C-alpha positions in Angstrom: 0.0 0.0 0.0 1.3 3.4 -0.9 1.3 6.4 1.5 -1.3 8.1 -0.8 -3.6 5.0 -0.6 -3.2 4.9 3.2 -4.0 8.7 3.5 -7.1 8.2 1.3 -8.3 5.4 3.5 -7.6 7.5 6.7 -9.6 10.5 5.5 -12.5 8.3 4.4 -12.7 6.7 7.9 -11.7 9.6 10.1 -13.6 12.9 10.0 -12.2 14.6 13.0 -9.5 17.1 11.9 -7.6 16.8 15.1 -7.5 13.1 15.0 -6.1 13.2 11.5 -3.3 15.5 12.8 -2.6 12.9 15.5 -2.1 10.4 12.7 0.2 12.7 10.9 2.2 13.3 14.1 2.5 9.5 14.7 3.6 8.9 11.1 6.4 11.5 11.4 7.4 10.1 14.8 7.5 6.6 13.5 9.8 7.5 10.6 12.2 9.3 12.9 12.2 6.4 15.3 12.9 4.0 12.4 15.9 6.2 11.4 17.2 6.1 15.0 16.5 2.4 15.9 17.2 0.5 12.7 20.7 -0.7 12.0 20.0 -1.4 8.3 17.6 1.0 6.7 15.6 0.7 3.5 13.0 3.1 2.0 10.4 0.3 2.0 10.8 -0.4 5.7 10.8 3.3 6.5 7.5 3.6 4.5 6.1 0.7 6.5 6.9 2.4 9.8 5.2 5.5 8.5 2.1 3.6 7.4 1.8 2.1 10.9 1.8 5.6 12.4 -0.6 7.0 9.7 -3.2 4.2 10.0 -3.0 3.1 13.7 -6.2 4.8 14.9 -8.1 4.9 11.6 -11.0 2.9 13.1 -11.2 5.0 16.2 -14.4 6.9 15.3 -16.0 3.6 14.2 -15.5 1.9 17.5 -16.1 4.8 19.9 -17.3 3.5 23.2 -16.0 0.0 22.4 -12.2 0.0 22.9 -12.1 -3.7 22.7 -13.0 -3.4 19.0 -10.3 -0.7 18.3 -7.8 -2.0 15.6 -9.9 -5.1 15.0 -12.4 -3.2 12.9 -9.5 -1.7 10.9 -8.0 -5.2 10.4 -11.4 -6.3 9.1 -11.6 -3.4 6.7 -8.1 -3.2 5.3 -6.0 -6.0 6.9 -5.7 -7.9 3.6 -4.2 -4.8 2.0 -1.4 -4.5 4.5 1.8 -6.4 5.2 1.0 -8.7 8.2 3.7 -7.0 10.3 2.0 -3.6 9.8 -1.4 -4.8 10.9 0.2 -6.6 13.8 1.9 -3.4 15.0 -1.3 -1.5 14.7 -3.2 -4.1 16.7 -0.5 -4.3 19.3 -0.8 -0.7 20.3 -4.2 -1.6 21.8 -3.0 -4.7 23.6 -4.6 -3.8 26.9 -8.0 -4.6 25.2 -7.2 -7.1 22.4 -4.3 -9.1 24.0 -2.0 -8.6 20.9 1.2 -7.8 22.7 3.9 -5.6 21.1 7.0 -7.7 20.2 9.2 -5.9 17.8 10.8 -2.4 17.7 8.1 -1.4 15.2 5.3 -2.5 17.6 6.8 -0.9 20.7 7.7 2.3 18.8 4.0 2.9 18.0 2.9 1.9 21.5 5.2 4.5 23.1 4.9 7.3 20.6 1.1 7.2 20.4 0.6 8.7 23.8 3.6 11.0 23.5 2.4 12.8 20.4 -0.8 13.7 22.2 1.1 15.0 25.3 3.4 17.1 23.1 0.4 18.7 21.4 -1.2 19.4 24.8 2.1 21.1 25.9 2.2 23.2 22.7 -1.3 24.4 23.3 -0.5 25.7 26.8 2.7 27.3 25.7 2.4 31.1 25.3 3.2 30.9 21.5 0.9 27.8 21.0 3.5 26.4 18.6 5.8 23.4 18.5 8.9 25.4 17.4 9.7 27.0 20.8 9.2 23.7 22.8 12.2 22.1 24.4 12.6 18.6 25.9 13.0 20.3 29.3 9.7 22.1 29.0 7.9 19.0 28.0 9.6 17.0 30.8 8.3 19.5 33.3 4.8 19.0 32.1 5.3 15.2 31.8 6.3 15.1 35.5 3.2 17.1 36.5 0.5 14.4 37.2 -2.3 17.0 36.9 -1.3 18.0 33.4 -2.8 16.0 30.4 -4.1 13.3 32.8 -5.3 11.2 29.9 -1.7 10.7 28.6 -0.5 7.4 29.9 3.0 8.1 31.2 3.8 4.4 31.8 3.1 3.8 28.1 5.5 6.6 27.1 8.1 5.5 29.7 8.2 2.0 28.1 10.6 3.6 25.6 13.4 3.0 28.1 12.9 -0.7 28.5 11.4 -1.7 25.1 13.3 0.7 22.8 16.5 1.2 24.8 16.0 5.0 24.7 16.2 7.3 27.7 12.9 9.2 28.2 14.5 12.6 27.4 16.0 11.3 24.2 12.7 9.7 23.1 10.9 12.9 23.7 13.5 14.8 21.7 13.1 12.4 18.7 9.3 12.7 18.7 9.4 16.4 19.3 11.8 16.9 16.4 9.7 14.8 14.1 6.6 16.8 15.0 8.4 20.2 14.6 9.4 19.2 11.0 5.7 18.9 10.1 4.4 21.7 12.3 2.6 23.3 9.3 0.5 20.2 8.7 -0.3 20.0 12.4 -1.2 23.8 12.4 1.1 24.2 15.4 
């Protein structure tokens, strides 16, 4: 599946503009994580990591109120169009509900960055400039460590980057922040 095909599917399934931005942020983060984590890099594999980020929540609006169905509906709709490792990675980011546990760097990268992209957007929105450009890792870490800020962002899921990806939290935040800053125009931040 090409990126263009995936984007078309995404925009057919997802109507919420902010949710589409979340997908774009995860796509960018996944590509940057691929560059950082993969010893041997290919354009095809980088594209696969991007597709995982771009499509991971494409069924979110379809299964609202039924988290146990999240990712499974997407698999039903487009699973045959995707490489099995892509659909597995997508399913594994919802393993708390579907039992499909992350296994590979691809799987764990999505699991960890999914929550972090949302946290970074929340941090940008409370920054005086309401932009990604002036954000620093230190500023984000300050908000990360504040339990009352962005309560919905699962810090344990983000912190899994240390054990599962071998990346210190600050470095992981820096990678994802940098990826999002590169596409700040698309994110309107």
